C-alpha positions as CSV (number, residue, x, y, z in Angstrom):
1,X,9.3,19.8,1.1
2,X,5.9,19.5,2.8
3,X,4.7,16.7,5.0
4,X,2.5,15.7,2.1
5,X,5.4,15.4,-0.3
6,X,7.3,13.4,2.3
7,X,4.2,11.2,2.7
8,X,4.2,10.6,-1.0
9,X,7.9,9.6,-0.9
10,X,7.3,7.3,2.0
11,X,4.4,5.6,0.4
12,X,6.4,5.1,-2.8
13,X,9.3,3.6,-0.8
14,X,6.8,1.3,1.0
15,X,5.3,0.2,-2.3
16,X,8.8,-0.6,-3.7
17,X,9.5,-2.6,-0.6
18,X,6.2,-4.5,-0.9
19,X,7.1,-5.3,-4.5
20,X,10.5,-6.7,-3.5
21,X,8.8,-8.7,-0.7
22,X,6.4,-10.2,-3.3
23,X,9.3,-11.0,-5.6
24,X,10.9,-12.9,-2.7
25,X,7.7,-14.7,-1.9
26,X,7.2,-15.8,-5.5
27,X,10.8,-17.2,-5.7
28,X,10.3,-18.9,-2.3
29,X,7.0,-20.5,-3.4
30,X,8.7,-21.8,-6.6
31,X,11.7,-23.2,-4.7
32,X,9.5,-24.9,-2.1
33,X,6.8,-26.4,-4.2
34,X,4.1,-24.0,-3.0
35,X,1.5,-22.4,-5.2
36,X,1.1,-18.6,-5.5
37,X,-2.6,-19.2,-4.8
38,X,-1.8,-20.6,-1.4
39,X,0.1,-17.4,-0.5
40,X,-2.5,-15.0,-2.1
41,X,-5.3,-16.6,-0.2
42,X,-3.5,-16.9,3.2
43,X,-4.5,-14.6,6.0
44,X,-3.4,-14.1,9.6
45,X,-6.8,-14.8,11.1
46,X,-10.1,-16.1,9.9
47,X,-11.7,-12.7,10.2
48,X,-8.9,-10.9,8.3
49,X,-8.4,-10.2,4.6
50,X,-6.1,-12.5,2.7
51,X,-2.8,-11.4,1.2
52,X,-4.2,-10.4,-2.2
53,X,-6.7,-8.0,-0.5
54,X,-4.0,-6.6,1.9
55,X,-1.9,-5.6,-1.1
56,X,-4.9,-4.1,-2.9
57,X,-5.8,-2.0,0.1
58,X,-2.2,-0.9,0.6
59,X,-2.1,0.4,-3.0
60,X,-5.6,2.0,-2.6
61,X,-4.6,3.8,0.6
62,X,-1.5,5.2,-1.0
63,X,-3.0,6.4,-4.3
64,X,-6.2,7.7,-2.8
65,X,-4.3,9.6,-0.1
66,X,-2.0,11.3,-2.5
67,X,-4.8,12.0,-4.9
68,X,-6.9,13.6,-2.2
69,X,-4.0,15.7,-1.0
70,X,-3.3,16.8,-4.6
71,X,-6.9,17.5,-5.4
72,X,-7.0,15.0,-8.3
73,X,-8.8,11.7,-9.1
74,X,-7.0,8.5,-8.2
75,X,-6.9,5.8,-10.9
76,X,-9.5,3.1,-10.5
77,X,-8.3,-0.5,-10.2
78,X,-10.7,-3.5,-10.4
79,X,-9.4,-5.6,-7.5
80,X,-9.3,-8.7,-9.7
81,X,-5.6,-9.8,-9.3
82,X,-5.1,-13.5,-9.1
83,X,-1.3,-13.7,-9.4
84,X,1.8,-12.1,-7.9
85,X,2.7,-10.7,-11.3
86,X,-0.7,-9.0,-11.4
87,X,-0.2,-7.5,-7.9
88,X,3.2,-6.3,-9.0
89,X,1.6,-4.6,-12.0
90,X,-0.8,-2.9,-9.6
91,X,1.9,-1.8,-7.3
92,X,3.9,-0.4,-10.3
93,X,0.9,1.4,-11.7
94,X,0.2,3.0,-8.3
95,X,3.8,4.1,-7.8
96,X,3.9,5.6,-11.3
97,X,0.7,7.6,-10.7
98,X,2.2,8.9,-7.4
99,X,5.5,9.8,-9.0
100,X,3.5,12.0,-11.4
101,X,2.2,14.1,-8.6
102,X,4.4,17.2,-8.1
103,X,5.4,18.7,-4.8
104,X,3.5,21.9,-5.9
105,X,0.3,19.8,-6.2
106,X,0.7,18.5,-2.7
107,X,1.6,21.9,-1.1
108,X,-1.3,23.3,0.7
109,X,-3.0,24.4,3.9
110,X,-2.8,21.9,6.7
111,X,-6.4,22.8,7.6
112,X,-8.0,22.1,4.2
113,X,-10.8,19.6,4.5
114,X,-10.4,16.0,3.4
115,X,-13.6,13.9,3.2
116,X,-13.4,10.1,3.0
117,X,-16.5,7.9,2.3
118,X,-16.4,4.9,4.7
119,X,-19.0,2.2,4.1
120,X,-22.1,4.0,5.5
121,X,-20.7,7.4,6.5
122,X,-18.3,10.3,5.8
123,X,-15.1,10.7,7.7
124,X,-14.0,14.4,7.9
125,X,-10.4,15.4,8.5
126,X,-8.1,18.3,8.1
127,X,-5.3,17.5,5.7
128,X,-2.8,17.1,8.6
129,X,-5.1,14.8,10.6
130,X,-5.9,12.8,7.5
131,X,-2.2,12.0,6.9
132,X,-1.3,11.4,10.6
133,X,-4.5,9.7,11.8
134,X,-5.9,7.9,8.8
135,X,-3.8,7.5,5.6
136,X,-0.4,6.7,7.1
137,X,-1.6,4.3,9.8
138,X,-3.9,2.4,7.3
139,X,-1.2,2.2,4.7
140,X,1.3,0.7,7.2
141,X,-1.3,-1.6,8.8
142,X,-2.1,-3.3,5.5
143,X,1.5,-3.3,4.3
144,X,2.6,-4.9,7.6
145,X,-0.2,-7.4,7.5
146,X,0.9,-8.5,4.0
147,X,4.4,-8.9,5.3
148,X,3.2,-10.9,8.3
149,X,1.1,-13.2,6.2
150,X,4.1,-14.1,4.1
151,X,6.4,-14.4,7.1
152,X,3.8,-16.7,8.8
153,X,3.7,-18.8,5.6
154,X,7.4,-19.4,5.8
155,X,8.8,-16.9,3.4
156,X,12.2,-15.9,4.8
157,X,11.7,-12.2,5.4
158,X,13.3,-9.9,7.8
159,X,13.4,-6.3,8.9
160,X,15.6,-5.3,6.0
161,X,12.9,-6.6,3.6
162,X,10.3,-4.4,5.3
163,X,12.4,-1.3,5.6
164,X,14.2,-1.6,2.3
165,X,17.6,-0.2,1.3
166,X,18.9,2.3,3.7
167,X,21.3,4.0,1.4
């Protein structure tokens, strides 16, 4: 298996763990008289995105990275989720898209160019640098931030929730 297939597998695992974390958050909110909205709009700092956007970006990073590496178009999602159930559907749709990408589609030259449009300019990478310096760090930054927002809100999460099942 290539590093790109392994990246796909790691992102799918991360999405599954994020889904489980959101399930735990929804149950906690219900048990503690909190609204989903209060969780979805919470952020770590005033200048950071709220939970809902962190989840959206996590899924976007995963699906776009794998699509770019496979040379296919990523599914477009509207960023209009307002409930945990809708975020769960987004995570599921992203993981299903990624599961449909074969190892053969991801196999390729480490030096092949990957171009990412960022706000006002293009970012140019080799495939290897794209995975190591952009896609993976961004995926885990937004996943971790979503976890941290929920943890800060009081949801009883621990390392096992983030890492997921080991066996």
